[in-house]
Every structure is written in C-alpha cells, then in structure tokens.
VOPAGU-2260 file (C-alpha; in pm, 1 decimal, decimal comma):
REM VOPAGU-2260
SITE   aa  ch    i         X         Y         Z
SITE  MET   A    0  -13800,5    4120,1  -10724,9
SITE  TYR   A    1  -14059,1    3849,4  -10613,7
SITE  THR   A    2  -14006,1    3557,8  -10918,2
SITE  ILE   A    3  -14170,2    3199,3  -10914,4
SITE  GLN   A    4  -14055,1    2955,0  -10995,5
SITE  ARG   A    5  -14241,5    2668,0  -10879,4
SITE  ILE   A    6  -14649,7    2624,9  -10850,9
SITE  LEU   A    7  -14796,5    2389,0  -10629,0
SITE  VAL   A    8  -15133,9    2291,0  -10745,2
SITE  PRO   A    9  -15312,9    2064,2  -10456,2
SITE  LEU   A   10  -15535,9    1843,0  -10659,8
SITE  ARG   A   11  -15887,1    1622,3  -10537,5
SITE  LEU   A   12  -15900,1    1302,8  -10779,8
SITE  SER   A   13  -16271,9    1521,2  -10894,4
SITE  PRO   A   14  -16356,3    1768,6  -11163,0
SITE  HIS   A   15  -16482,8    2053,0  -10951,1
SITE  GLY   A   16  -16159,1    2149,3  -10875,0
SITE  GLU   A   17  -15981,5    2089,0  -11230,1
SITE  VAL   A   18  -16070,0    2484,5  -11273,2
SITE  LYS   A   19  -15710,0    2555,0  -11086,9
SITE  LEU   A   20  -15545,0    2395,1  -11380,8
SITE  PRO   A   21  -15592,1    2647,6  -11686,8
SITE  LEU   A   22  -15485,5    2923,3  -11428,9
SITE  ALA   A   23  -15183,0    2683,9  -11288,1
SITE  GLU   A   24  -15122,1    2687,3  -11689,9
SITE  VAL   A   25  -15140,9    3078,3  -11720,8
SITE  GLN   A   26  -14866,8    3137,0  -11484,6
SITE  ALA   A   27  -14612,3    2886,1  -11479,4
SITE  ARG   A   28  -14609,3    2966,1  -11880,4
SITE  ALA   A   29  -14587,1    3386,8  -11803,8
SITE  PHE   A   30  -14307,9    3289,2  -11551,0
SITE  GLY   A   31  -14174,0    2967,7  -11687,2
SITE  ALA   A   32  -14259,6    2785,9  -11349,5
SITE  GLU   A   33  -14263,1    2441,4  -11314,8
SITE  VAL   A   34  -14611,4    2297,4  -11193,2
SITE  LEU   A   35  -14629,0    2019,0  -10890,5
SITE  LEU   A   36  -14919,9    1873,2  -10898,6
SITE  LEU   A   37  -15033,4    1726,5  -10536,0
SITE  HIS   A   38  -15241,5    1482,4  -10450,4
SITE  VAL   A   39  -15323,9    1402,8  -10065,4
SITE  GLU   A   40  -15380,7    1075,6   -9963,5
SITE  PRO   A   41  -15543,6    1001,5   -9570,0
SITE  ASP   A   42  -15359,5     642,7   -9550,1
SITE  ARG   A   43  -15215,2     373,0   -9708,9
SITE  ALA   A   44  -15539,1     102,6   -9664,3
SITE  GLY   A   45  -15472,4    -190,3   -9870,1
SITE  ALA   A   46  -15102,3    -203,0   -9924,3
SITE  GLY   A   47  -15051,8    -573,2   -9893,4
SITE  ASN   A   48  -14704,8    -761,3   -9975,5
SITE  GLY   A   49  -14553,1    -460,6  -10078,6
SITE  GLY   A   50  -14749,8    -332,7  -10318,0
SITE  VAL   A   51  -14925,5      -3,8  -10427,3
SITE  PRO   A   52  -15153,9      79,8  -10209,7
SITE  PRO   A   53  -15525,9     133,0  -10443,9
SITE  GLY   A   54  -15587,8     507,2  -10365,1
SITE  THR   A   55  -15206,4     581,1  -10377,1
SITE  ALA   A   56  -15268,1     411,8  -10796,4
SITE  ARG   A   57  -15606,6     609,3  -10855,9
SITE  ALA   A   58  -15362,1     975,5  -10759,2
SITE  ARG   A   59  -15103,5     887,9  -10961,7
SITE  ALA   A   60  -15298,6     788,9  -11238,4
SITE  TYR   A   61  -15507,7    1062,9  -11233,8
SITE  LEU   A   62  -15224,9    1300,6  -11164,4
SITE  ASP   A   63  -15005,6    1134,7  -11488,0
SITE  ALA   A   64  -15324,1    1244,0  -11707,4
SITE  ALA   A   65  -15367,3    1608,6  -11563,7
SITE  ALA   A   66  -14947,9    1639,6  -11606,1
SITE  ALA   A   67  -14982,2    1522,9  -11948,3
SITE  SER   A   68  -15147,7    1798,1  -12040,3
SITE  LEU   A   69  -14984,9    2052,8  -11896,2
SITE  ARG   A   70  -14637,4    1875,6  -12035,0
SITE  GLY   A   71  -14851,3    1877,7  -12405,4
SITE  ALA   A   72  -14891,7    2219,5  -12373,6
SITE  GLY   A   73  -14500,7    2268,1  -12306,6
SITE  ILE   A   74  -14526,1    2356,3  -11920,2
SITE  THR   A   75  -14307,2    2111,4  -11708,7
SITE  ALA   A   76  -14519,8    1934,9  -11467,8
SITE  ARG   A   77  -14448,3    1666,4  -11200,7
SITE  THR   A   78  -14661,6    1479,6  -10988,1
SITE  LEU   A   79  -14642,8    1381,6  -10621,6
SITE  VAL   A   80  -14907,9    1171,0  -10400,6
SITE  ARG   A   81  -14846,8    1200,8   -9995,1
SITE  VAL   A   82  -15062,4    1064,8   -9717,0
SITE  GLY   A   83  -15145,2    1220,5   -9397,3
SITE  GLY   A   84  -15313,2    1541,5   -9341,7
SITE  VAL   A   85  -15419,7    1754,0   -9609,8
SITE  VAL   A   86  -15303,2    2118,0   -9438,3
SITE  PRO   A   87  -15009,6    1962,5   -9306,1
SITE  SER   A   88  -14912,1    1799,0   -9609,5
SITE  VAL   A   89  -15022,8    2108,4   -9861,5
SITE  LEU   A   90  -14784,3    2312,3   -9593,7
SITE  LYS   A   91  -14454,0    2070,7   -9571,7
SITE  SER   A   92  -14444,1    2047,1   -9932,2
SITE  ALA   A   93  -14476,3    2355,5  -10027,6
SITE  ARG   A   94  -14138,6    2373,1   -9779,6
SITE  ASP   A   95  -13969,3    2126,7   -9869,2
SITE  PHE   A   96  -13971,7    2178,6  -10272,4
SITE  ASN   A   97  -13953,2    2572,0  -10224,8
SITE  VAL   A   98  -14289,5    2659,7  -10381,8
SITE  ASP   A   99  -14329,6    3027,2  -10501,9
SITE  LEU   A  100  -14688,8    3055,9  -10518,8
SITE  ILE   A  101  -15002,6    2768,9  -10424,8
SITE  ILE   A  102  -15270,7    2753,4  -10619,8
SITE  LEU   A  103  -15583,2    2686,6  -10426,2
SITE  GLY   A  104  -15932,2    2560,6  -10460,2
SITE  ARG   A  105  -16248,7    2683,8  -10185,5
SITE  SER   A  106  -16461,1    2502,7  -10100,2
SITE  ALA   A  107  -16767,8    2764,5  -10231,6
SITE  PRO   A  108  -16833,1    2987,4  -10543,1
SITE  SER   A  109  -16853,5    3266,9  -10348,9
SITE  GLY   A  110  -16784,8    3404,6   -9995,0
SITE  ILE   A  111  -16441,0    3347,3   -9920,2
SITE  ARG   A  112  -16446,8    3280,4   -9560,7
SITE  LEU   A  113  -16069,8    3264,2   -9368,0
SITE  SER   A  114  -16150,2    3187,8   -9082,7
SITE  ARG   A  115  -16174,3    2849,7   -9091,7
SITE  GLY   A  116  -16177,3    2546,7   -9312,3
SITE  ILE   A  117  -15847,8    2389,1   -9543,8
SITE  ALA   A  118  -15791,1    2694,8   -9704,6
SITE  GLY   A  119  -15761,3    2953,0   -9430,7
SITE  ALA   A  120  -15515,0    2722,1   -9258,4
SITE  ILE   A  121  -15313,3    2666,6   -9577,0
SITE  VAL   A  122  -15328,0    3065,6   -9581,6
SITE  ARG   A  123  -15260,4    3152,6   -9272,0
SITE  GLU   A  124  -14946,7    2950,9   -9217,6
SITE  ALA   A  125  -14815,3    2904,6   -9610,1
SITE  PRO   A  126  -14479,9    3034,6   -9658,6
SITE  CYS   A  127  -14595,6    3192,9  -10030,5
SITE  PRO   A  128  -14867,5    3397,8  -10173,6
SITE  VAL   A  129  -15135,0    3185,3  -10230,4
SITE  LEU   A  130  -15377,2    3228,4  -10474,7
SITE  LEU   A  131  -15717,1    3131,4  -10487,2
SITE  VAL   A  132  -15970,2    2985,4  -10668,2
SITE  PRO   A  133  -16333,6    2947,9  -10715,8
SITE  PRO   A  134  -16452,9    2546,4  -10830,1
SITE  ASP   A  135  -16625,4    2459,7  -11122,9
SITE  VAL   A  136  -16971,9    2447,7  -10968,8
SITE  MET   A  137  -17068,0    2307,2  -11324,5
SITE  ALA   A  138  -16891,3    1985,1  -11304,4
SITE  ARG   A  139  -16978,2    1667,2  -11124,7
SITE  ALA   A  140  -16915,8    1695,3  -10742,2
SITE  VAL   A  141  -16945,4    1308,0  -10739,9
SITE  VAL   A  142  -16641,6    1113,7  -10869,0
SITE  PRO   A  143  -16745,9     737,2  -10940,1
SITE  HIS   A  144  -16491,7     461,8  -10712,6
SITE  VAL   A  145  -16311,3     381,5  -11031,1
SITE  ARG   A  146  -16170,7     591,7  -11283,6
SITE  SER   A  147  -16302,9     621,2  -11661,9
SITE  PHE   A  148  -16067,4     604,3  -11922,7
SITE  ALA   A  149  -16271,0     810,0  -12117,6
SITE  ALA   A  150  -16245,3    1143,3  -11921,9
SITE  ASP   A  151  -15868,9    1035,8  -11802,0
SITE  ALA   A  152  -15788,6    1003,0  -12182,8
SITE  ALA   A  153  -15922,0    1333,3  -12208,4
SITE  ARG   A  154  -15745,2    1477,0  -11960,3
SITE  ALA   A  155  -15426,9    1335,3  -12085,1
SITE  GLY   A  156  -15490,1    1455,0  -12490,6
SITE  VAL   A  157  -15415,6    1274,8  -12784,8
SITE  LEU   A  158  -15263,1     935,1  -12739,6
SITE  SER   A  159  -15163,7     720,3  -12919,1
SITE  PRO   A  160  -15183,9     300,8  -12893,3
SITE  TRP   A  161  -14940,9      31,2  -12830,3
SITE  PRO   A  162  -15056,8    -374,6  -12839,0
SITE  LEU   A  163  -14835,4    -488,9  -12580,3
SITE  GLY   A  164  -14907,4    -837,1  -12569,7
SITE  THR   A  165  -14967,6   -1023,5  -12252,6
SITE  ARG   A  166  -14805,9    -896,4  -11927,7
SITE  ALA   A  167  -14850,2    -949,5  -11555,3
SITE  VAL   A  168  -15009,4    -623,8  -11379,5
SITE  GLU   A  169  -15006,6    -533,2  -11078,2
SITE  VAL   A  170  -15335,7    -616,7  -10920,5
SITE  THR   A  171  -15375,9    -262,7  -10778,2
SITE  ARG   A  172  -15255,9     -65,0  -11007,8
SITE  ILE   A  173  -15559,4    -118,2  -11232,8
SITE  VAL   A  174  -15812,2     136,5  -11106,1
SITE  GLY   A  175  -16053,7     244,7  -11399,8
SITE  SER   A  176  -16299,8     123,6  -11610,5
SITE  VAL   A  177  -16331,4     133,9  -12039,8
SITE  GLY   A  178  -16709,4     242,2  -11994,7
SITE  ARG   A  179  -16811,7      67,8  -11668,9
SITE  HIS   A  180  -16703,6     376,5  -11425,3
SITE  ASN   A  181  -17037,9     430,3  -11294,0
SITE  ASN   A  182  -17196,4      75,6  -11248,1
SITE  LEU   A  183  -16862,4     -56,3  -11044,4
SITE  ARG   A  184  -16746,5     -17,8  -10633,7
SITE  ARG   A  185  -16420,4      30,5  -10568,7
SITE  ASN   A  186  -16345,2    -340,1  -10568,5
SITE  PHE   A  187  -16552,1    -333,9  -10923,6
SITE  GLN   A  188  -16791,1    -493,8  -10797,5
SITE  PRO   A  189  -17135,0    -445,3  -10942,7
SITE  ARG   A  190  -17284,0    -184,7  -10763,8
SITE  ARG   A  191  -17625,1    -360,2  -10734,6
SITE  ALA   A  192  -17548,8    -767,1  -10762,1
SITE  GLY   A  193  -17823,1    -994,8  -10792,0
SITE  ALA   A  194  -17825,4   -1417,4  -10734,7
SITE  LEU   A  195  -17722,3   -1442,0  -11115,4
SITE  GLU   A  196  -17483,3   -1192,6  -11042,1
SITE  GLU   A  197  -17333,6   -1338,1  -10710,7
SITE  ALA   A  198  -17336,1   -1723,1  -10912,2
SITE  ARG   A  199  -17153,4   -1568,0  -11176,6
SITE  GLN   A  200  -16888,3   -1397,3  -10953,0
SITE  LYS   A  201  -16850,3   -1717,4  -10732,8
SITE  ALA   A  202  -16751,3   -1936,3  -11056,9
SITE  ILE   A  203  -16532,0   -1703,5  -11149,4
SITE  ARG   A  204  -16296,7   -1728,5  -10778,1
SITE  ARG   A  205  -16297,2   -2127,5  -10786,8
SITE  ALA   A  206  -16155,2   -2062,9  -11165,1
SITE  MET   A  207  -15921,7   -1868,2  -11025,6
SITE  GLU   A  208  -15785,2   -2042,3  -10742,8
SITE  GLY   A  209  -15728,9   -2339,2  -11003,4
SITE  GLU   A  210  -16073,5   -2504,5  -11090,0
SITE  GLY   A  211  -16078,4   -2431,0  -11392,4
SITE  ALA   A  212  -15992,1   -2183,5  -11677,5
SITE  LEU   A  213  -16030,6   -1790,4  -11799,5
SITE  PRO   A  214  -15974,4   -1616,4  -12023,0
SITE  THR   A  215  -15729,7   -1327,0  -12041,4
SITE  VAL   A  216  -15833,8    -979,6  -11906,5
SITE  GLN   A  217  -15822,5    -722,5  -12107,3
SITE  LEU   A  218  -15652,9    -356,5  -12010,5
SITE  TYR   A  219  -15528,4     -32,8  -12128,8
SITE  LYS   A  220  -15274,6     111,0  -11964,3
SITE  LEU   A  221  -15214,9     518,8  -11919,4
SITE  GLY   A  222  -14960,5     647,3  -11746,2
SITE  TYR   A  223  -14968,7     486,9  -11372,4
SITE  GLY   A  224  -15262,7     299,2  -11426,3
SITE  TYR   A  225  -15445,0     -21,0  -11578,2
SITE  TYR   A  226  -15818,6      62,6  -11686,9
SITE  VAL   A  227  -15978,6    -262,4  -11766,5
SITE  SER   A  228  -16130,3    -342,9  -12087,7
SITE  ASP   A  229  -16252,2    -675,2  -12049,6
SITE  GLY   A  230  -16248,4    -882,3  -11748,8
SITE  HIS   A  231  -16426,1    -699,9  -11498,4
SITE  HIS   A  232  -16544,1    -924,7  -11285,5
SITE  ARG   A  233  -16229,9   -1146,3  -11334,1
SITE  VAL   A  234  -16029,8    -805,1  -11148,8
SITE  ALA   A  235  -16288,5    -838,9  -10902,2
SITE  ALA   A  236  -16228,1   -1171,7  -10807,9
SITE  ALA   A  237  -15847,2   -1116,5  -10808,2
SITE  ARG   A  238  -15872,3    -839,9  -10567,9
SITE  ALA   A  239  -16153,8   -1074,9  -10339,6
SITE  LEU   A  240  -15867,5   -1367,7  -10334,1
SITE  GLY   A  241  -15615,9   -1133,4  -10248,3
SITE  GLN   A  242  -15383,4   -1216,5  -10580,5
SITE  GLU   A  243  -15036,9    -917,7  -10595,2
SITE  TRP   A  244  -15056,4    -988,4  -11008,1
SITE  ILE   A  245  -15275,4   -1058,3  -11309,3
SITE  ASP   A  246  -15208,6   -1195,6  -11627,6
SITE  ALA   A  247  -15369,3    -927,6  -11913,9
SITE  GLU   A  248  -15329,5    -842,5  -12247,2
SITE  LEU   A  249  -15217,5    -525,2  -12293,7
SITE  THR   A  250  -15279,2    -224,4  -12495,4
SITE  GLU   A  251  -15078,9     129,5  -12374,8
SITE  TYR   A  252  -15171,7     458,1  -12483,4
SITE  VAL   A  253  -14851,7     716,1  -12460,6
SITE  PRO   A  254  -14967,4    1117,7  -12527,1
SITE  VAL   A  255  -14852,5    1231,0  -12853,6
SITE  ASN   A  256  -14797,3    1562,2  -12729,0
SITE  ASP   A  257  -14558,8    1476,2  -12399,5
SITE  ALA   A  258  -14224,9    1455,2  -12557,7
SITE  SER   A  259  -14106,0    1265,8  -12216,2
SITE  ALA   A  260  -14365,5    1032,8  -12206,8
SITE  GLN   A  261  -14311,5     950,2  -12633,1
SITE  GLU   A  262  -13887,2     924,9  -12486,5
SITE  LEU   A  263  -13997,7     725,8  -12185,3
SITE  PHE   A  264  -14186,2     477,0  -12359,9
SITE  SER   A  265  -13934,5     389,5  -12588,8
SITE  ALA   A  266  -13636,2     354,6  -12341,1
SITE  ARG   A  267  -13828,4     100,2  -12127,9
SITE  ARG   A  268  -13937,5    -115,2  -12466,0
SITE  ALA   A  269  -13539,2    -132,9  -12542,8
SITE  PHE   A  270  -13486,7    -207,4  -12197,3
SITE  GLU   A  271  -13745,3    -500,1  -12223,2
SITE  ARG   A  272  -13610,2    -628,5  -12512,1
SITE  ASP   A  273  -13316,9    -626,5  -12415,7
SITE  THR   A  274  -13312,7    -773,1  -12101,7
SITE  GLY   A  275  -13649,9    -923,7  -12113,7
SITE  LEU   A  276  -13755,6    -730,0  -11802,9
SITE  LEU   A  277  -14115,7    -628,0  -11834,4
SITE  ARG   A  278  -14166,8    -502,9  -11378,1
SITE  VAL   A  279  -13969,0    -262,5  -11381,5
SITE  GLY   A  280  -14107,8      58,9  -11369,6
SITE  ALA   A  281  -13927,9     391,5  -11440,5
SITE  ALA   A  282  -14067,9     742,5  -11436,3
SITE  GLN   A  283  -13784,3     856,4  -11602,3
SITE  ALA   A  284  -13639,4     788,8  -11926,0
SITE  GLU   A  285  -13285,8     843,1  -11819,7
SITE  THR   A  286  -13287,8     544,2  -11565,7
SITE  TYR   A  287  -13325,2     254,2  -11749,6
SITE  HIS   A  288  -12990,1     389,9  -11909,9
SITE  ARG   A  289  -12863,8     380,9  -11624,1
SITE  LEU   A  290  -13030,0      36,8  -11522,9
SITE  ARG   A  291  -12846,2    -142,1  -11802,1
SITE  PRO   A  292  -12471,9     -93,3  -11643,9
SITE  LEU   A  293  -12594,2    -211,7  -11262,9
SITE  ILE   A  294  -12737,1    -544,3  -11433,5
SITE  ASP   A  295  -12413,0    -596,5  -11612,3
SITE  GLU   A  296  -12196,4    -510,5  -11268,1
SITE  HIS   A  297  -12430,4    -792,7  -11107,2
SITE  ALA   A  298  -12350,3   -1044,9  -11336,0
SITE  LYS   A  299  -11960,3    -985,9  -11336,7
SITE  ALA   A  300  -11963,5   -1023,9  -10936,7
SITE  ASN   A  301  -12190,6   -1351,1  -10989,4
SITE  GLY   A  302  -11915,6   -1540,3  -11234,0
SITE  GLY   A  303  -11979,9   -1303,0  -11562,6
SITE  HIS   A  304  -12228,8   -1349,5  -11903,8
SITE  ASP   A  305  -12229,8   -1287,3  -12226,8
SITE  ALA   A  306  -12472,7   -1171,9  -12412,3
SITE  ALA   A  307  -12620,0   -1468,8  -12465,0
SITE  ASP   A  308  -12643,9   -1488,1  -12110,6
SITE  LEU   A  309  -12802,4   -1105,9  -12073,5
SITE  ALA   A  310  -13158,6   -1250,1  -11988,4
SITE  VAL   A  311  -13046,8   -1482,9  -11729,4
SITE  ALA   A  312  -12854,1   -1243,1  -11556,8
SITE  ALA   A  313  -13118,0   -1000,9  -11563,1
SITE  ARG   A  314  -13349,9   -1192,2  -11379,2
SITE  ARG   A  315  -13142,6   -1318,1  -11129,3
SITE  TRP   A  316  -13055,7    -912,3  -11081,0
SITE  TYR   A  317  -13435,5    -844,5  -11012,0
SITE  THR   A  318  -13502,4   -1127,9  -10761,2
SITE  GLN   A  319  -13170,8   -1082,3  -10558,7
SITE  GLU   A  320  -13129,5    -682,2  -10596,2
SITE  PHE   A  321  -13405,1    -514,6  -10741,2
SITE  ARG   A  322  -13703,7    -611,2  -10645,9
SITE  PRO   A  323  -13608,5    -657,7  -10251,5
SITE  VAL   A  324  -13489,4    -305,6  -10241,0
SITE  GLN   A  325  -13788,0    -214,0  -10408,8
SITE  LEU   A  326  -14015,1    -346,7  -10120,0
SITE  LYS   A  327  -13816,4    -150,5   -9870,7
SITE  LEU   A  328  -13827,0     181,4  -10079,5
SITE  ARG   A  329  -14199,7     166,1  -10061,7
SITE  ALA   A  330  -14213,6      16,7   -9720,3
SITE  ALA   A  331  -13982,0     359,6   -9654,0
SITE  HIS   A  332  -14259,4     599,6   -9875,6
SITE  LEU   A  333  -13955,1     742,8  -10004,3
SITE  THR   A  334  -14119,1     859,9  -10322,5
SITE  GLU   A  335  -14268,0    1101,8  -10130,6
SITE  HIS   A  336  -13990,7    1283,3  -10221,2
SITE  PHE   A  337  -13869,0    1292,5  -10481,7
SITE  PRO   A  338  -14131,7    1445,7  -10728,7
SITE  GLY   A  339  -14235,3    1234,4  -11029,6
SITE  GLU   A  340  -13996,4     969,3  -10951,4
SITE  ARG   A  341  -14093,3     599,1  -10856,2
SITE  THR   A  342  -13889,5     331,2  -10705,5
SITE  ALA   A  343  -13700,5     197,9  -11010,1
SITE  ASP   A  344  -13575,7     598,7  -11024,0
SITE  LEU   A  345  -13493,1     575,8  -10645,6
SITE  PHE   A  346  -13345,7     231,4  -10728,5
SITE  VAL   A  347  -13063,4     380,0  -10976,4
SITE  ARG   A  348  -12977,6     692,2  -10707,2
SITE  LEU   A  349  -12947,7     462,3  -10394,4
SITE  ALA   A  350  -12697,7     241,2  -10657,3
SITE  GLU   A  351  -12520,2     536,1  -10762,8
SITE  LEU   A  352  -12400,8     650,6  -10387,8
SITE  PRO   A  353  -12031,8     697,6  -10344,6
SITE  ARG   A  354  -11913,8     401,5  -10259,9
SITE  SER   A  355  -11578,5     258,9  -10019,4
SITE  PRO   A  356  -11247,6     318,6  -10244,2
SITE  LYS   A  357  -11257,5     -24,0  -10348,6
SITE  GLY   A  358  -11560,8     -15,4  -10507,6
SITE  ASP   A  359  -11713,3    -261,0  -10352,6
SITE  ARG   A  360  -12069,1    -411,2  -10448,3
SITE  PRO   A  361  -12284,2    -245,4  -10202,8
SITE  ASP   A  362  -12490,3    -330,5   -9836,0
SITE  TRP   A  363  -12824,3    -260,6   -9931,4
SITE  ASP   A  364  -12960,7    -214,1   -9618,2
SITE  GLU   A  365  -12688,4      26,5   -9515,4
SITE  VAL   A  366  -12743,4     266,1   -9820,3
SITE  LEU   A  367  -13077,4     233,6   -9782,8
SITE  THR   A  368  -13030,3     307,4   -9405,9
SITE  ARG   A  369  -12804,4     646,4   -9511,5
SITE  PHE   A  370  -13038,3     749,6   -9793,1
SITE  ALA   A  371  -13336,9     805,1   -9579,0
SITE  GLU   A  372  -13149,0     978,9   -9383,6
C-alpha cells in the first residue's frame, strides 16, 4: 500500500500559485504527512560579507508565513530555500528528502502540455507521483519587488505583537514594507524619484556616513523577515552604502496558532535575557537550550566565569566561536540540506559531533569539513 509521509510543494514568491497550499493541507491531513515548502532562487546575488542574499531573505520570509498558516491548522510544515535551476532543484529535493508526493502548479489554467516546460520535465523524471494544479487566475500575477507586511501577516494568521526595543538588524533581511510595498524598488528606492527626492536621499546618506544624526528606523519582524514601518529612505541609504547592520526599534509579530513559533519565541527571549546576545537566530527552540552549555564550556576553557560574568563570556563565545563558524556555514550553503533550520541550529549539530576520547575542544575547520562531507 502506497503511503504518503512527506509532500513537496515548490512555490514562487507569488500569490498566483498559492492555490496549491489548501490542497497540500488536505493531502497532509488525510495521510498524516508533513509538508515541505520549497523555493528555488536562481543565484546568490548580493550576499556580501557573509550575509544572507536578499533573494534568500525574501524567500524565507514568504515561506515562513505560509508554513505558519499550515502549522496553525495542525500540519507539520518545514521550509527550504535552494539555489539553482528549478527542475534540478525540485528533483534533487524530492530525492534528498524521500518525498512521496509533489504538488506542482502548471503554467496555464487549462490545456495540460507536458511535452516541454518545467512541469513536464519534473513529471517525467520525478521519483514519486506529481499532482498538477492549475493556477489561481484571479490572483495578482505581478509581485511587488518589496514584500507586503499585510499580505504576509494574512498568510501567517492571527498575530501577537511583542515590542523588543532597539537592536541591530541585518540589512539584507529587511524584505518588506508596512504600507508602501507597491511604491518601492527592490533596493527600497521609490519607483519615481524627482529632484527633491534625490536630494533628500543624498542628505540621508551623508548623515549615515557620520555627518549628522538620524532617528532610528522602525521595523516589524515576522518569521525570518523584517518590514519597514518607518524609515524607508534610511533603509535604502543603508543598502546603497553597503551597510551590514542597522539599528532599529523592533516589534516582533508571533503567530498565535503556531505552537512551535510561540515556543521558539519564548526560548529565544529567555536565551537573550540570560546571555545578552541578540544576534543568535535559530529555527528550533531546543537549539537555544543546547547553546547555553556550549557557552559555559567555552568560558571554562578560557579561565572560567561565575554568574556575574555570563554576559561577558557569552560575548566572547559569540565573537570567537559562533560568528566565525556561522559565516563558514553560510558560505558552504549547508542549510540547503536541512529543511527548516538556520545556521545556529547547524552550529549545535557541529558542536555535538563525537570528539576525541580526551574531549578536546573542536577544531572548527576540521569539524566543518567532516560535517560537510
């Protein structure tokens, strides 16, 4: 008897193909299967200084919102972003993760043509059955360059806002806008900019380069992505200047019906309160519980510490161990092999690999090479 345990749903960043999601939910509920949401990026453009490529950040933000909706309905859902051609990436994902069913959109609402095109190539070579779904012809086909917070919030379901104060945010992870998504280019510059607009942008750039003071931008966080509530010009200037981080007054929105998102948020906030580290982002709540012993271990290897020194020890661990390994994990693109995980989750996997009988501290380059193999 053929059983379905894992369903692969390739998605573009467009509402045009979201008609597949309700069908994936029905199939997953019928078979007790998990859903793997996949987006394929053509390249890794814009990933400077070990940062996340903007295209990957936009894709993760979109997939997180869609996955939150499924999890809120009681479906196990994970997300995955891969880089390359659509056909080979879909087929490789289906094989790598032992997928039992692919739910695929076809390009036209009627008239199935499988002799050529993406759908035909996947159907011919897929290692499992493929369910073809016509697109929602009523959905908007043209997608804004900047993601809409309202649209992604609607996908995620009922949300609970949590003010987090001021903290540094990776500029490439700012993927959307609260209310201005239709009027902005991908770099957050306005679609139509006159002389006055250009002069304002130049003044903001000069201020950000140290010639003046500017108010802190205000951002909303939903899943992986950040959305500008106030400060679009400052975000555009930060991108133009190649800034890696920007200070922001942050409010995080957590899906109320997604129990795993609630658990993750609570675990991260407890970790942040204990360690003072605000830049360690994991996708699994358990990761934060497993990171704390690694900080203690690093502190003991460097002379020990007491409770009063935990914040100092945590900053040292972040600088000397976590951040260098995080950048190497990103450069090796290893998250493409672990759906639903981020580099902090992979860091724990690395740290918990078997060590020598003496229990020596890990040689991270050696461990990373072994892990990648």
